[in-house]
Structure formats: structure tokens, C-alpha cells
C-alpha positions as a printed NumPy array, in Angstrom:
array([[ 11.619, 116.01 , -40.686],
       [ 13.344, 115.953, -37.401],
       [ 11.913, 118.266, -34.815],
       [ 12.781, 119.313, -31.283],
       [ 16.243, 118.207, -30.221],
       [ 14.771, 117.119, -26.882],
       [ 13.37 , 114.098, -28.663],
       [ 16.858, 112.728, -29.199],
       [ 16.97 , 111.072, -25.777],
       [ 13.313, 110.163, -25.534],
       [ 13.064, 108.237, -28.782],
       [ 16.642, 107.46 , -29.603],
       [ 16.044, 103.689, -29.321],
       [ 13.874, 102.443, -32.221],
       [ 13.426,  99.045, -30.527],
       [ 11.933, 100.57 , -27.389],
       [  9.708, 102.784, -29.478],
       [  8.39 ,  99.847, -31.522],
       [  7.761,  97.865, -28.325],
       [  5.687, 100.706, -26.87 ],
       [  3.594, 100.982, -30.022],
       [  3.052,  97.201, -30.064],
       [  1.908,  97.148, -26.435],
       [ -0.466, 100.041, -26.995],
       [ -1.895,  98.329, -30.063],
       [ -2.338,  95.055, -28.142],
       [ -4.104,  96.729, -25.205],
       [ -6.282,  98.762, -27.532],
       [ -7.377,  95.725, -29.53 ],
       [ -8.02 ,  93.636, -26.405],
       [-10.028,  96.397, -24.809],
       [-12.027,  96.98 , -27.939],
       [-12.83 ,  93.269, -28.095],
       [-14.074,  93.259, -24.497],
       [-16.174,  96.333, -25.135],
       [-17.676,  94.736, -28.232],
       [-18.619,  91.58 , -26.287],
       [-21.189,  93.24 , -24.102],
       [-19.419,  95.074, -21.282],
       [-22.261,  97.495, -20.64 ],
       [-21.649,  98.182, -16.964],
       [-19.928, 101.237, -15.643],
       [-16.725,  99.24 , -15.593],
       [-17.153,  98.342, -19.227],
       [-17.83 , 101.952, -20.148],
       [-14.767, 103.074, -18.211],
       [-12.7  , 100.433, -19.948],
       [-14.059, 101.531, -23.305],
       [-13.136, 105.147, -22.547],
       [ -9.684, 104.043, -21.428],
       [ -9.215, 102.074, -24.652],
       [-10.183, 105.154, -26.643],
       [ -7.655, 107.16 , -24.648],
       [ -5.016, 104.545, -25.454],
       [ -5.858, 104.85 , -29.131],
       [ -5.462, 108.606, -28.931],
       [ -2.115, 108.198, -27.2  ],
       [ -1.002, 105.683, -29.777],
       [ -1.877, 108.021, -32.646],
       [ -0.286, 110.911, -30.8  ],
       [  2.948, 108.976, -30.346],
       [  2.946, 108.061, -34.013],
       [  2.362, 111.684, -34.977],
       [  5.234, 112.83 , -32.78 ],
       [  7.801, 110.389, -34.1  ],
       [  9.15 , 113.283, -36.179],
       [ 10.242, 114.952, -32.932],
       [ 12.668, 112.161, -32.125],
       [ 13.847, 110.352, -35.221],
       [ 11.991, 110.113, -38.536],
       [  8.495, 109.171, -39.638],
       [  7.751, 105.487, -39.776],
       [  6.875, 105.57 , -43.43 ],
       [ 10.156, 107.059, -44.585],
       [ 11.74 , 105.3  , -47.529],
       [ 15.234, 106.478, -48.453],
       [ 15.657, 104.047, -51.337],
       [ 13.148, 101.947, -53.191],
       [ 14.82 ,  98.564, -52.855],
       [ 13.421,  97.629, -49.445],
       [ 11.958,  98.917, -46.233],
       [ 15.   ,  97.928, -44.153],
       [ 16.725, 101.299, -44.122],
       [ 17.921, 102.16 , -40.625],
       [ 18.343, 105.637, -39.167],
       [ 20.411, 106.226, -36.081],
       [ 21.539, 109.246, -34.125],
       [ 25.221, 110.065, -34.271],
       [ 26.572, 112.185, -31.443],
       [ 28.98 , 115.054, -32.254],
       [ 32.568, 113.869, -32.246],
       [ 35.348, 116.231, -31.32 ],
       [ 38.783, 116.299, -32.846],
       [ 38.025, 115.012, -36.345],
       [ 38.571, 118.366, -38.045],
       [ 34.905, 118.926, -38.885],
       [ 33.178, 122.078, -37.751],
       [ 30.231, 122.046, -35.366],
       [ 27.569, 122.24 , -38.054],
       [ 28.944, 119.256, -39.967],
       [ 28.915, 117.184, -36.777],
       [ 25.149, 117.527, -36.312],
       [ 23.64 , 114.888, -38.535],
       [ 21.638, 111.738, -38.878],
       [ 23.498, 108.839, -40.454],
       [ 21.516, 106.824, -42.996],
       [ 22.719, 103.238, -43.42 ],
       [ 21.62 , 100.671, -45.962],
       [ 23.459,  97.581, -47.091],
       [ 22.588,  98.079, -50.722],
       [ 22.564, 101.852, -51.073],
       [ 25.835, 103.523, -52.003],
       [ 26.829, 107.154, -52.368],
       [ 26.301, 107.131, -56.126],
       [ 22.655, 106.111, -55.753],
       [ 22.03 , 108.549, -52.92 ],
       [ 23.384, 111.385, -55.001],
       [ 20.459, 110.82 , -57.347],
       [ 17.842, 111.103, -54.614],
       [ 16.157, 114.403, -53.959],
       [ 15.624, 115.716, -50.455],
       [ 11.939, 114.908, -50.264],
       [ 12.636, 111.17 , -50.686],
       [ 15.301, 111.252, -48.029],
       [ 13.073, 113.048, -45.55 ],
       [  9.534, 112.023, -46.376],
       [  9.117, 109.817, -49.397],
       [ 10.201, 111.61 , -52.573],
       [ 13.658, 111.878, -54.325],
       [ 16.335, 114.776, -53.908],
       [ 18.927, 114.665, -51.15 ],
       [ 22.331, 113.664, -52.352],
       [ 23.788, 113.067, -48.937],
       [ 24.577, 110.048, -46.825],
       [ 24.191, 112.438, -43.892],
       [ 20.956, 114.334, -43.487],
       [ 21.623, 117.363, -41.24 ],
       [ 19.452, 117.976, -38.222],
       [ 17.284, 121.064, -38.115],
       [ 18.154, 123.665, -35.588],
       [ 16.247, 123.303, -32.329],
       [ 12.982, 125.269, -32.548],
       [ 12.605, 128.005, -29.999],
       [  9.029, 126.962, -29.275],
       [  6.296, 124.665, -30.471],
       [  2.714, 125.487, -31.272],
       [ -0.334, 123.249, -30.982],
       [ -1.987, 123.126, -34.389],
       [ -4.72 , 121.039, -35.965],
       [ -3.873, 118.836, -38.906],
       [ -7.046, 118.266, -40.901],
       [ -7.088, 115.764, -43.715],
       [ -8.735, 117.425, -46.703],
       [-10.743, 115.898, -49.496],
       [ -7.594, 115.321, -51.539],
       [ -6.028, 113.25 , -48.756],
       [ -8.372, 110.278, -48.673],
       [ -5.685, 108.139, -47.047],
       [ -3.955, 110.116, -44.284],
       [ -1.673, 107.177, -43.531],
       [ -0.278, 107.391, -47.051],
       [  0.992, 110.838, -46.203],
       [  2.893, 109.415, -43.254],
       [  0.665, 110.916, -40.546],
       [ -1.697, 108.655, -38.581],
       [ -4.258, 111.313, -37.69 ],
       [ -8.034, 111.526, -37.679],
       [ -9.846, 114.677, -38.725],
       [ -9.248, 117.542, -36.338],
       [ -6.985, 115.774, -33.84 ],
       [ -4.417, 117.962, -32.147],
       [ -0.756, 117.428, -33.009],
       [  2.327, 119.382, -32.015],
       [  4.311, 120.763, -34.939],
       [  7.538, 122.767, -34.934],
       [  6.332, 125.158, -37.632],
       [  3.176, 125.584, -39.634],
       [  2.863, 123.868, -42.977],
       [  3.126, 126.334, -45.813],
       [  0.621, 126.201, -48.637],
       [  2.277, 128.378, -51.275],
       [ -0.006, 130.951, -52.845],
       [ -0.118, 130.901, -56.607],
       [  2.367, 133.388, -58.028],
       [  3.28 , 134.603, -61.458],
       [  7.065, 134.377, -61.465],
       [  9.212, 136.263, -63.972],
       [ 12.544, 134.479, -64.451],
       [ 15.21 , 136.958, -65.546],
       [ 18.714, 135.804, -66.452],
       [ 21.66 , 138.13 , -65.856],
       [ 24.626, 136.274, -67.329],
       [ 27.259, 138.666, -66.016],
       [ 30.696, 137.704, -64.716],
       [ 32.523, 141.03 , -65.005],
       [ 32.117, 141.761, -61.302],
       [ 33.806, 138.549, -60.166],
       [ 37.436, 137.547, -59.945],
       [ 36.853, 134.193, -61.678],
       [ 35.24 , 133.476, -65.013],
       [ 32.293, 131.135, -65.327],
       [ 29.359, 132.566, -63.396],
       [ 27.995, 133.973, -66.662],
       [ 26.879, 130.376, -67.341],
       [ 24.994, 130.243, -64.041],
       [ 21.54 , 131.123, -65.45 ],
       [ 21.815, 128.341, -68.019],
       [ 22.925, 125.83 , -65.386],
       [ 19.975, 126.674, -63.133],
       [ 17.481, 126.502, -65.979],
       [ 18.978, 123.206, -67.172],
       [ 18.498, 121.791, -63.662],
       [ 14.719, 122.112, -64.102],
       [ 13.771, 125.448, -62.539],
       [ 10.661, 126.03 , -64.653],
       [  9.28 , 122.534, -64.094],
       [  9.94 , 122.628, -60.353],
       [  8.178, 125.961, -59.827],
       [  5.29 , 124.845, -62.018],
       [  4.99 , 121.608, -60.013],
       [  4.352, 123.563, -56.81 ],
       [  1.589, 125.603, -58.415],
       [  3.182, 128.75 , -59.821],
       [  3.052, 130.241, -63.288],
       [  6.601, 130.645, -64.546],
       [  7.423, 133.023, -67.411],
       [ 11.035, 133.134, -68.584],
       [ 12.053, 136.534, -69.919],
       [ 15.416, 135.365, -71.191],
       [ 18.794, 136.891, -70.431],
       [ 19.755, 140.52 , -70.105],
       [ 22.333, 141.647, -72.642],
       [ 25.822, 141.796, -71.134],
       [ 29.336, 142.651, -72.229],
       [ 32.029, 140.001, -72.69 ],
       [ 35.253, 140.34 , -70.732],
       [ 37.472, 139.425, -73.703],
       [ 36.006, 142.3  , -75.736],
       [ 36.134, 144.836, -72.896],
       [ 38.859, 146.712, -71.054],
       [ 38.777, 146.527, -67.225],
       [ 39.176, 150.28 , -66.745],
       [ 39.769, 151.488, -63.186],
       [ 41.465, 148.668, -61.265],
       [ 39.735, 149.789, -58.076],
       [ 36.334, 148.975, -59.635],
       [ 36.964, 146.765, -62.644],
       [ 34.499, 146.831, -65.592],
       [ 32.262, 149.251, -63.711],
       [ 30.761, 151.05 , -66.794],
       [ 29.833, 147.719, -68.421],
       [ 28.369, 146.416, -65.155],
       [ 26.325, 149.585, -64.853],
       [ 24.865, 149.106, -68.338],
       [ 23.802, 145.538, -67.516],
       [ 22.324, 146.577, -64.177],
       [ 20.273, 149.357, -65.758],
       [ 18.834, 146.905, -68.294],
       [ 18.076, 144.478, -65.459],
       [ 16.404, 147.244, -63.448],
       [ 14.094, 148.059, -66.342],
       [ 12.995, 144.441, -66.783],
       [ 12.504, 143.975, -63.032],
       [ 10.413, 147.15 , -62.741],
       [  8.27 , 146.074, -65.681],
       [  7.73 , 142.631, -64.157],
       [  6.678, 144.138, -60.815],
       [  4.207, 146.477, -62.49 ],
       [  2.746, 143.475, -64.322],
       [  2.183, 141.751, -60.941],
       [  4.999, 139.244, -61.402],
       [  7.424, 138.165, -58.682],
       [ 10.946, 138.719, -60.069],
       [ 13.372, 135.778, -59.822],
       [ 16.78 , 136.878, -61.055],
       [ 19.434, 134.316, -61.963],
       [ 23.087, 135.367, -61.82 ],
       [ 25.701, 135.848, -62.814],
       [ 27.901, 137.406, -60.18 ],
       [ 26.381, 139.283, -57.258],
       [ 26.76 , 142.674, -58.918],
       [ 23.517, 141.933, -60.821],
       [ 21.686, 142.555, -57.526],
       [ 22.263, 146.282, -58.057],
       [ 19.958, 146.1  , -61.074],
       [ 17.382, 144.071, -59.16 ],
       [ 17.305, 146.446, -56.188],
       [ 17.261, 149.536, -58.381],
       [ 14.266, 148.199, -60.334],
       [ 12.385, 147.325, -57.144],
       [ 13.058, 150.77 , -55.668],
       [ 11.84 , 152.412, -58.882],
       [  8.394, 150.93 , -58.249],
       [  8.181, 150.693, -54.461],
       [ 10.751, 153.108, -53.1  ],
       [ 13.536, 151.965, -50.733],
       [ 13.023, 148.55 , -49.133],
       [ 14.703, 145.915, -47.025],
       [ 16.99 , 143.011, -47.869],
       [ 17.948, 139.629, -46.454],
       [ 21.527, 139.011, -47.601],
       [ 22.428, 135.292, -47.516],
       [ 26.143, 135.291, -48.284],
       [ 29.497, 134.112, -47.006],
       [ 30.772, 137.657, -47.584],
       [ 29.626, 141.11 , -46.532],
       [ 29.811, 142.728, -50.006],
       [ 30.289, 146.042, -48.174],
       [ 33.516, 147.246, -49.754],
       [ 33.978, 150.364, -51.863],
       [ 36.54 , 151.168, -54.549],
       [ 38.635, 152.72 , -51.79 ],
       [ 38.522, 149.704, -49.424],
       [ 38.301, 146.73 , -51.796],
       [ 41.471, 144.6  , -51.882],
       [ 40.553, 143.157, -55.291],
       [ 38.616, 145.799, -57.21 ],
       [ 35.874, 143.25 , -57.946],
       [ 32.49 , 144.964, -57.983],
       [ 30.605, 141.927, -56.668],
       [ 32.236, 142.682, -53.299],
       [ 30.783, 146.231, -53.245],
       [ 27.135, 145.519, -54.061],
       [ 25.479, 145.883, -50.671],
       [ 27.425, 149.04 , -49.828],
       [ 26.455, 150.55 , -53.191],
       [ 22.782, 149.61 , -52.741],
       [ 22.866, 151.448, -49.405],
       [ 24.483, 154.502, -50.996],
       [ 27.732, 153.926, -49.097],
       [ 30.168, 152.919, -51.851],
       [ 31.191, 156.407, -52.928],
       [ 30.67 , 158.663, -55.959],
       [ 31.373, 155.921, -58.514],
       [ 27.898, 154.503, -57.782],
       [ 25.942, 157.744, -57.575],
       [ 25.145, 159.124, -61.014],
       [ 22.473, 157.301, -63.014],
       [ 22.389, 154.11 , -60.951],
       [ 19.045, 154.671, -59.228],
       [ 20.744, 154.215, -55.866],
       [ 20.435, 154.059, -52.922],
       [ 17.728, 151.425, -53.2  ],
       [ 17.696, 150.195, -49.588],
       [ 16.604, 151.594, -46.247],
       [ 19.771, 151.545, -44.126],
       [ 17.797, 150.38 , -41.079],
       [ 16.396, 147.328, -42.884],
       [ 19.396, 145.151, -43.683],
       [ 20.17 , 141.658, -42.379],
       [ 23.094, 139.386, -43.243],
       [ 23.108, 135.651, -42.446],
       [ 25.876, 133.105, -42.951],
       [ 28.756, 135.602, -43.034],
       [ 32.225, 134.15 , -42.436],
       [ 34.62 , 136.26 , -44.527],
       [ 34.897, 140.028, -44.001],
       [ 37.511, 142.599, -44.999],
       [ 38.552, 145.264, -42.526],
       [ 36.682, 148.02 , -44.358],
       [ 33.502, 145.933, -44.19 ],
       [ 33.874, 145.402, -40.447],
       [ 34.202, 149.135, -39.899],
       [ 31.084, 149.85 , -41.961],
       [ 29.051, 147.206, -40.124],
       [ 29.911, 148.837, -36.808],
       [ 28.198, 151.995, -38.065],
       [ 25.143, 150.35 , -39.652],
       [ 21.927, 149.414, -37.893],
       [ 22.08 , 145.969, -39.479],
       [ 21.368, 142.498, -38.145],
       [ 24.435, 140.342, -38.751],
       [ 24.508, 136.617, -38.042],
       [ 27.914, 135.118, -38.715],
       [ 28.261, 131.356, -39.01 ],
       [ 29.44 , 131.324, -35.391],
       [ 26.131, 132.949, -34.45 ],
       [ 24.207, 130.414, -36.524],
       [ 26.055, 127.563, -34.799],
       [ 25.172, 128.931, -31.374],
       [ 21.635, 130.21 , -31.974],
       [ 20.344, 128.1  , -34.818],
       [ 19.327, 129.043, -38.316],
       [ 15.642, 129.384, -37.407],
       [ 16.261, 132.113, -34.858],
       [ 18.694, 133.903, -37.173],
       [ 16.232, 133.982, -40.068],
       [ 13.148, 134.844, -38.027],
       [ 14.867, 137.733, -36.257],
       [ 16.346, 138.943, -39.536],
       [ 12.949, 138.975, -41.231],
       [ 11.444, 140.814, -38.284],
       [ 14.206, 143.425, -38.511],
       [ 13.809, 144.1  , -42.238],
       [ 10.001, 143.938, -42.534],
       [  8.347, 147.193, -43.512],
       [  6.887, 149.221, -46.364],
       [  8.051, 148.98 , -49.95 ],
       [  9.727, 145.729, -50.901],
       [ 11.576, 142.937, -49.12 ],
       [ 14.187, 141.285, -51.301],
       [ 16.021, 138.024, -50.595],
       [ 19.483, 137.832, -52.147],
       [ 20.863, 134.288, -52.164],
       [ 24.557, 133.96 , -52.946],
       [ 25.159, 130.228, -53.298],
       [ 28.479, 130.542, -51.472],
       [ 26.499, 130.91 , -48.226],
       [ 26.238, 127.105, -48.445],
       [ 29.254, 125.027, -47.484],
       [ 31.379, 124.105, -50.543],
       [ 30.999, 120.412, -49.705],
       [ 27.324, 120.867, -50.609],
       [ 27.666, 123.654, -53.204],
       [ 31.091, 123.28 , -54.859],
       [ 30.272, 125.311, -57.969],
       [ 30.618, 128.869, -56.656],
       [ 33.103, 131.587, -57.538],
       [ 34.42 , 132.366, -54.047],
       [ 33.896, 129.327, -51.788],
       [ 34.501, 129.607, -48.038],
       [ 34.51 , 126.544, -45.795],
       [ 32.14 , 126.275, -42.848],
       [ 28.897, 127.442, -44.443],
       [ 25.279, 126.364, -44.103],
       [ 24.705, 122.668, -44.568],
       [ 22.053, 121.222, -46.864],
       [ 19.132, 121.232, -44.441],
       [ 20.059, 124.567, -42.856],
       [ 19.986, 126.204, -46.28 ],
       [ 16.594, 124.706, -47.028],
       [ 15.217, 125.67 , -43.635],
       [ 16.351, 129.267, -44.166],
       [ 14.383, 129.514, -47.417],
       [ 11.416, 127.587, -46.004],
       [ 11.188, 130.192, -43.242],
       [ 11.23 , 132.93 , -45.866],
       [  8.271, 131.267, -47.588],
       [  6.464, 130.787, -44.283],
       [  6.788, 134.484, -43.454],
       [  5.093, 135.579, -46.676],
       [  7.189, 138.763, -46.617],
       [  9.527, 138.362, -49.586],
       [  8.574, 140.146, -52.8  ],
       [ 11.543, 139.046, -54.946],
       [ 14.514, 136.687, -55.024],
       [ 17.845, 136.483, -56.751],
       [ 20.079, 133.41 , -56.916],
       [ 23.647, 134.257, -57.858],
       [ 27.253, 133.067, -58.124],
       [ 26.601, 129.581, -59.568],
       [ 29.775, 128.692, -61.49 ],
       [ 29.377, 125.545, -63.632],
       [ 33.099, 125.479, -64.459],
       [ 33.868, 124.722, -60.815],
       [ 30.828, 122.51 , -60.216],
       [ 30.462, 118.723, -60.125],
       [ 27.793, 117.447, -62.535],
       [ 25.699, 120.588, -61.98 ],
       [ 25.287, 119.796, -58.278],
       [ 25.146, 123.484, -57.366],
       [ 22.736, 124.283, -60.188],
       [ 20.356, 121.603, -58.923],
       [ 20.69 , 122.877, -55.363],
       [ 19.868, 126.391, -56.58 ],
       [ 16.618, 125.063, -58.051],
       [ 15.746, 123.264, -54.819],
       [ 16.416, 126.337, -52.691],
       [ 14.426, 128.583, -55.012],
       [ 11.528, 126.134, -54.743],
       [ 11.756, 126.234, -50.934],
       [ 11.675, 130.029, -51.053],
       [  8.496, 129.843, -53.148],
       [  6.741, 127.454, -50.772],
       [  7.802, 123.892, -51.606],
       [  7.209, 121.73 , -48.565],
       [  7.875, 118.203, -47.394],
       [  4.336, 117.523, -46.191]])
């Protein structure tokens, strides 16, 4: 992973970096040879100590290569070790937004876009497959670094194979602590509902996410995954919309109440609920079920939209745009009787990635004690600061739910969403956001919603949903 942005100038020239390592190695070997050949005087001892210091510096430089470019053992594709990584400065005037301009360009004579689309992000960053991009986005600049010890355990007999040239207990500077995910029992609950959205197709989202390998991925990182199937839902073709200001609301309520019951049962059985949507209205069932067990809690809302409309303010009448307001008890009488709402503490709400708000939502946000980080804020402050401050704001008693609407990610990365908005989180920013959630250890539940396979490209968004869920549950690069 790339670390502190200050490393861009210090180690931007791979040739210089290699030369420094070579010289250090040469001096270290020469000094060691002299010391081995009988230099027992004070000079020899001083030289020996100096050689040891050089070795420490050499290892330290190797360990810090992640701060400037990438680790020396990175392999983006398996054909050869000649892949080159270079810094590309932001270019103005090409129509791309600021986030898209921050990237590392990966070049290889024999690697084309089609092959790279098959890689997963761990290969692109540190030796395993999964990033489908020619451009790997830079992390946001960390606000501070901490000195931590990296200790090679019994299972890491060859620390060099892990890409870190460290001896036991040596100090190394890392941007954030490595997360060892605790073992969880995860209850996967499908809510194949699309009545709250303006476009059809998100009812197939749970199937798309499962098909992309959710169970296997969560099992691979050490969790027990139990799939509880899909909640029963109504079908739009066999249902009348009803009130145009809140379309299909009675049918949505029925589905949400069923979801709430399954979520509450899972929590009581010591499972972590993972709800797969479906449109975002399914979150009302999730939050209601959590509140039934824990009382009102907090929420991190990762979404391009505010979802703070009411039947009176909504320009479309789509319920998925009213969910957060309803969960706060601010969407009016239509959401009062029998819903189990409000489910959230009004002082424990944070929104990140917002870039599309209606006027009624803006007015409500002015009255709420909520943390709101628009994409402009994320561009200026960085995703790490936005997420850390959001988590700090919403931490507290009861539950802390993370609601991930896949449209928070830019449509170039996540094309299969119901209501795409340009200028969202890039691939690495989205992963970093969920990695920080895992690092905090605060989240007690997660939903992943608004995956629309009809609008997707070869289930790209479904696969991304699996990757992001894994990051939220503690998947790590190293």
C-alpha cells in the first residue's frame, strides 16, 4: 500500500532508490568481511557497530518503501517481474475530478485491461489477485503515523516472503495498525426488495452478491457464515403503488417487519447481521430489528444521497429516498404506526460520500446534529479523516450500524447501481473506508444495498460488494 504522501518526492525515482540500497548492501558486506577477518581493536569494533547500523538502516529503508511507491516484492501480473510503477501528477483540464486524478499508473508491455480486470486488489497491491484497474488510487494522506512493532510470528517463517524485510521486534513506521479480524458468526440475510426504488432490478442484488463469492470470501478470512436465505417480498407487477407520495409503502413495511424479526433473532443468537439489498428501504427493517434488541443506536451512512426526504418533500415518491429520515422518526405519520421507529439516536448520525441532495434534505440536515462529509469534503480532508471523525461522532451505547449504498462509489468503478451519481469514492477510497470501520471494532452490523445486476457489467458491482464487505469484516493486505 502507498502511505504518506510526503514520500512522493523522497522516493519518486526508483533508480535512485535502487542505487542507495545497492550501496548500503555493498558497504554492509564489505564491513562485515573486515569484521570477520580479525578487526578486534576499538576501530574494528566501531566499524562493526557502524556496519550493523547500516544494516538496520537498509532494512528500515526497505520497510518504508511503502511510504513512497510500492513494496519491492509487488507482482501485478504473473508473467514477469518487469512491471513498472510510476507516479502520475494531477493534470488539470482533462474533465476528470480531483479524486480520479490521484492515482498510480501501472504499466506493463504484456498486460492489457482485460487481464487486469481479472486481478483482485490484493494482487495489485501486495501479491494476490483482485483489482480490476489500470490505475490504483492513492490512499488519502494519513493525519499522523505511529511507531509500531512488526513481529514475525510462528506462521511467518519467511518474513521476506510477506514483502517485509524485518527481524523480530524491529521498529517500523506504519500508517495504520494491521487488523487481525476476530472470528465472527455472520448471518447473511437477503432482502430482495425493489419496490422502494425508481428502477427495477435491485431485487436481484442479493443473488448477484452471493454469486460473486460472498460466503467463500468471509470464510477465507476466518468467519463462520450462515446464510438465512431471502426475506419474502411482494412483486411490483402484482401490486398497486398506492399513494404516489410514498409508493408501495404498505408492501415495503411488510418486508421490513419480516427483516426486523430475522435481524433481531440473529442478534440474540450472537450473530453479526449482514443484510443484502435490495433497495435502501430494507435498512428500515435492519435498524428496527437492531433497536428491538439494543435500543436506539448510531449509523454510518455511506451513500451518494441523503435519504432524508419524507412523503411531503420527496420529488419522486420513492421510499428508498426517505429511509434515514424515517429511521430518525422525522418522515411523518406514514412511518409511525407499527414500524418500530425511530430506531436511531438523532445525535449519532454520520453521512459520508454525499453529492446529491434535495432541498428538503438540506433543510433537515441544517437542523440535525449530524456529521456530513460531502465528496467535496472528502477531496479536501481525505477519506481517513472523514471516516475516523464519523465513527467518533456515532460511537456510543446500543448498536452501531454501517449502511453501505453501493452508489457511494463512483459509477466508473460500480456501474451496477440504481441511482448512479458521478464523482464518488474511487476503488481504494471505498476499501479504505471499510478497512477503517474494521479497524475501529465498533460496527455491530452491516448492510450492502442497491446492487442492480441489470445495469452492471459482468457482475463488476456484485464482486466489488463482496470485496468491500470483506474489508468491513477485517480483510487486510498484509
